[in-house]
N, C-alpha and C positions, 0 to 999 in steps of 0.2 A: 451714630451708627447703632442699629438695633442689636439687642443681645443675641438674636438668632444669627445675624450676619457676623458678629464677632466670633461666635462659636464655630460657624462654618469656616471662616478664614483661618482660625487657629488650627482646625483639624485638617484642612485641605490645602493649605498654602504650599506644601511641599509635595503633594501627591502627583505621581506620574502615572498616566493611564497607559496600560500596555495593550488594551483590547480595542483602542480607537487610534487611528492614524491621523496625525496632523497633515493637512493637505493645503498647499498654497497654489492658487490658480494664477498663473502668469501668462495666459495666452492671448490677452487683449491686444488690440492694435494701437491703443493710445492715440487715437486720431485727434481727440480734443486737446491732449497735452502737447502734441507737436513733435514729440520724440518718445523714446521708450521710458515711460514714467516709472517702471519698476527699478530702473537704474538711476533715476533722478535722486539727487542727494539732499539730505537735510542734516546740517552740521557735519558734513563729510561722510554720512552713512547712507548708502542706497536704500530707497524705499522698501524694496523687498527684504533687505536685511533687518530693517526696523520691525517688519511684520514677523519675520522668523524669530527674532529675538524675543518677541512677545509670547510665542507659543512653544518654543523648542524645549522648555523645561516642563511643559505640561504633558507632552506625549513622548513615549519612548521612540516611536517611529515617525518620521516626517518625510514627505515627498513633495516634489514640485511638478505641476503639470504645465508644460510649456512646449510651444512649437519651435522655439529657438534655444535648445538646450546648451548650445555652445556659449551662450551669454552668461549662463549661471553655473557652469561646470566648476568654477572656483569655489562654490559654496559646499561642494562635496556631499550633496544629498541625492538620493535616487530621483530620476526625472523620467517622465513619460510624455510622449507626444500624443495629441488627440488622435483617436482612431479616424475620426472624420473631421477635417479641419474646416473652419469658417462657420461653425454652428453656435458659437458662444459658450457660455458657462455650462449649459446642459451637457454638451459633448465632453467637457472637462470632467464633470462629475461622473459621467459614464465611464470614461477612460480610467479615472482613479479607482473607482469601485471594482473595475475589472482586473486591476493589477495588484491592489494591496492584499496583504495576507490577513489582516484583521477584518472582522465582520462589519466594521463601520469606519467612517472618516469624519473628522471635523473639517469643514471646508470654509476657506476664507479667501478673499481677493488679495492680491499682492499690493494693493493700493490703500490699505486700511491700517494706518500706523498707530491708532489709538485704542487698540484692542484691550479689553479688560480681562485679566487673567482670572479674577474671581468669578466673573460671569461665565467664562468658558468652562471653568471647573464645575460650576453649578449646573450648567447644561449637561455635562458629561455624567455627573453624579445622578441626575434625575432622568436619564435616558430610559431606564427600565427596559421593557420589551418593545418600545416604540421604534418605528422605522425612520422617522424624521423627528428631530428636535430643532425648533426654529423660533426665534423671537418674533412677536407680533406687536408692532408699535402703532396704536390706533388701528387703522385698517391696512397698514403696510406690513408685509411679511418680508423679513430680512433673509432671503434665500441664499445669500452668500456669506452668511454667518451662522452656519447650521451644521447639524450632524445628519448624515445619511447612511443608512445601512445597505448591505448588499441586496436586501429584499427589494430595494428600489430599482435594481438593474432592469428587470423585465418591463415594468411600466415606463421607465425612461427610454428603453429601446423601442417600445411601441410609439412613444411620442416622436422620436427621431424618424421612425419609418413613416409616420403620418405627416412629417414635415411641420411639426409643432415644436417650438423650441423654448417656450416659456416654462421655467423650472416648476413653478407651482401647479402646473396643469396636471401633474400626475398625483398630487397629494390625495385626491379622492380615492385612490386605489391602495393606499397604505395607511398604517397607523401613524398619526401625527400628534406630537405634543407641542402645543404652542406655549412659549414662555411669555407670560403677560408683561405688559409695560411696567406695572408696579413691581414685579419681580426684578426686571432688568434694572430699574432705578435704584434698587437696594445696593447694587454694585456700581452702577454707572449713571448717576443722577442727571448728567448732561447729555446722555446718549451719544457720547463721543465714539463709542465702539463702531458705529455704523457710518462714520464719516469716511468718505473715500476721496482721494486726490485725483481729480480729473483734468485740472488745468494748472499751470504754474501759479496763477493768482490765488489758487486755493490755499497754498502755503502762506501767502502774505496775509490773507484774511484771517487765518487761524492764529497768526502771531499777534493780531491786534486784539 
């Protein structure tokens, strides 16, 4: 571990962000999994709880975006349903930013159980005045492991109105900070943060 990383972890390991809301997107249909993967259990713990446990001590506020709030009421977090259902993550991002009190949110899917707290804190610490903070691994942009500010609302609404639903399509209209792969690997050398569980066999593969 580099001295820079050691210093960062020592200073920030207990920091709680009050100006960024943690947001878990749980609106997917889980078609490839065959059942609601957010409630699929690993060692007795539902997948969505594994994700929440990773981020709940990083953010003072946490919300869930879901179109089936009755399934997650037991978690006792605020929940919001998509304004427009069936449009995928872009609609969830728009819904969350429209509802949260803070000026920005850290967004993550409910199926990503290997999130790295150090990396998330690093992204939050380096947000500055940027509207989007997102890792870029080679040419791939991890749009569901990202910070979005409320300044993204108007360009997102324009995309939705034009029936374009790919998240990265609005990036040209806002200020974006890309977290480079070498920065990500300081915290997460194996890039496990971005692994998502799409099929039951994904769990088995990860155990091997």
